[in-house]
C-alpha positions, 0 to 999 in steps of 0.5 A: 702403503698409500701415499697420503701426501698427495691431496685430491683436487679441491673444488672448495670456494668462498661463499663470495666466489659462489655468489659471483659465479651464480651472478655470472651464470645469470649473465650479470655484467654490471653491478651498481653499488656502494662498497661496504665491509659486510660484503668484502668477501663478494668484492674480492671474488669480483676482483678476478672477474672485474672485466666481465662483471663491472662494479659501478662505484656510485656515491649514494645507495639510492642512486645505485638502486635507481641505476639498477632499475633503469638497467632492468628497464633498458635490458628486460633483465634484472638490474643488480645492486649491492649494498651494505646492511643498515644505512646502505640498505635503507638508502637503497629502499627508494630504488626498490620502491621504484622497481616495485611500482614500475614492475621492473626486475631488480635484485638487491644484495645486502651484506648482513652482520655475521650469523653469530650476531644476528638478533642482537642489533649488532653494528648496523643490523636490520632485519632485511626480511622484515624491512623489505617484506612489503617493498619487494616481491621477495626478501630472503636471507642466505644463512648457508653458503651451499644454498647461494646458487639456489637462492640467486637462481630463485631471486632472478626467476622471481624477479622476472616471473608474472608481474616483474619486480624487485627481490632482496637478498641479505647475506651475512658477511661470514657466509661470503667467507666460509669455504664450501664445495657446491656446484653452480646452478643453471638459470631457471626457466621463467614461463611466459603466460600467453592468451588462449586462442579462445580469449583472442577470439573473444577480443575480436568478437568484442571489437566487432560490437565496438564503435569507440574502442581505445587501446591503452598500453603500458606496464613492463614486459614489452620489447622491440618485437612486441612493439612491432606486433602492437603497431601491426595489430593497431594498423590492421584494426585501425585502432587508436592507441594511448600510452599510459603514464611514462610508457610513451615509448611503447608506440611510435608517437608520430604514428597516425594512430597515436592518440596521446599519453594518459599520464601527468598533465593529461589532456582534457580531450583525451581524458574525455575520450577515455570516458566516452569509449565503449571498449578499453583494451588495456595491454600491460598497465595496472591502470594506476592512479595517474593513468586514470586521472585519480581513478576518475576515468573508469568507474570502480569496481565496474567500469561503464566502458567494456574492459579487456585487461591483459596483465602478466600478474593475476593478482593485478586483475580485479584488484581495482577494476572488474574487467569484462575479459581478464587475461593473465598474459604478457604484453609480448605474447598478447600482441603477437596473437593479436597481430595475426587477426584478419584486418578490418577493411573499413572499421566503424570507428575510423573517424573516432580514431582520426579525431583521437589523432587530431586531438593529440596533434592539436595538443602537441602544437605550441603557442609561442610563449612570452617568457624569456625562456619558453620550455615548449620551444626547447622541447620542439628544438629537441624533437627536431635535432635529436636522433630517433634512438636518443634516450630521454630520462627524467625524475619527478616534478612539474617540469616533466609535463613539458617533456611528456607533452611536447617530446615524441618518443619513437623507437622502444626504450627511449624513455626512462621515467619513474612510475613511482614519481621518485625524485633524483631518478633521472641522472642515475637512469642516464648514467645506466643508459650510457653504460648499456648504450654508450653509442646513443644520445642520452638526455636527462631532464631534472628540476632544481630540486629533483637534481640535487637529490642525486646531483653528486652522481655527475662525478660517477658519469665523469669517473666512467667516461660517460657523456649524458647531457643533464637539462636542469630546469631551475625555477627555485622551487619544489614546483609540483608541491607549489602547484598543489599548494596554490590550488588547495591553500592559495597564497599560503606558501611555505616550505617550497622555495629553494636556495640553489648553488651555482649549478654551473660551478657545481658541475665544473667541480666534477669535471663536467661541461656546464652552461647557464641559459636564460633565453630561448634563443641561447638554447640551440647553440648551448645544446650543440656545445654540450653534445660536442663536449665529449663528456658529461654536460649540464645546461641550466635553464633559468625559468620563471618560478610562477610558471607551473604548467604550460597553461597555468601560472600562479596567478591563474591557479589562485584565480581558480581557487578563488572561484567566480566573483559575485 
């Protein structure tokens, strides 16, 4: 007789356990999110892996998604965010938009209503696939727990392939609790597109015909080795290098071939130099609105400059600009091949490159300000005292013009800033940076309007023992909107003035170090105290509300709008 009392070993696991195992297969070590009842099964599975895979509890899903996006920028691996359905998913959408516009790999996991209730507009139900279909690279729903490894593997591969970006997976709550027997899946291999030898030879031939070439670098898919190869290529060919919007850390800003930043508040001399170039070698960037000064620096669809456009996403080539040589390839494989080209002993554009560098250095020099607190002096001080590998983050607003113009980014991945122009990005990004690189100094620049979008995350930094330093620039205004308002509708100011809390007391309430600075002379000592505090810190800089950019105040903008006096 067969003894049926002895059961065969079981490999049955809950869907939540299968999900967490699939994330472990992808090397996930941090998950950012706000807990929800729709994914309790996943949270329970995380309990047994809580040391190796930390769930970072945030205070808002938008901040959690931005932390995951910053993680993706820092590591080159998809950041992971986990939120609940309906309100949670809707609030995380801002981070998905940033990841899409910044070409950052990210996977958003959304707890969904139970399968039996789908389509009834059940509690907090949304159609995740429809809602995120235009925001993400892909948006799918896992209705069978046995297919979790397949979907997770595909999500990570999609997030990394071609032009990187966000992928959204909805998982009904009962999928996470159903018991199944399914094997884990190995991560998929993502192909890295490379330029052909013929394309590299043509790049060299087009350089042979150039007199005024410029290299424009940006986008994603860079790493430290690629930046080294870029520098080798630029030095061997004597080429001036321009970084595009908020990608200043791709090329050493103190290198003699650095020609500046094509971004917000672009130098007019640099803008004209891009127009005057006879060859543009764009490696990585989409050549979006900000980097092209509102699509004015290159004619559409056929630029007057000869254009070589290198991008890992074939759909981006020709979307706006018809390149003379489009190359579907990643920056890393491209600059590796370009670095092997024979050096040029005396390129005909040497004077052109030297003039581009001179323009940048002229732009960097500051004229001592007459205001009580001079932001250019603040930036100059930080250039002098911060270590080369300090990470600088920011959100959106006119205050960022000072950061981008007067700070110098040195090694790769020292800048975290949103191409999407999303307010509230800086503090979540700084928290992610401290989690990934706790040994490095991390500075977040924020405007008063920008900061209060996600300022509650100071308590997240305190909870996890992190010590980013927030430099909060308080002008009592939504400054960038005020600048646009004054330019288009001078004197008709509405809806841009702000009433602010006591920011020092606010930071103290969360357990952070905080100080208020009202003069330039006070800043160095205040900053030194913040660095020595050993915990999250905030320095409030009180600046004049009429100072819109380093060159323009409200009176000057109104005078420009009024035009010449008859």
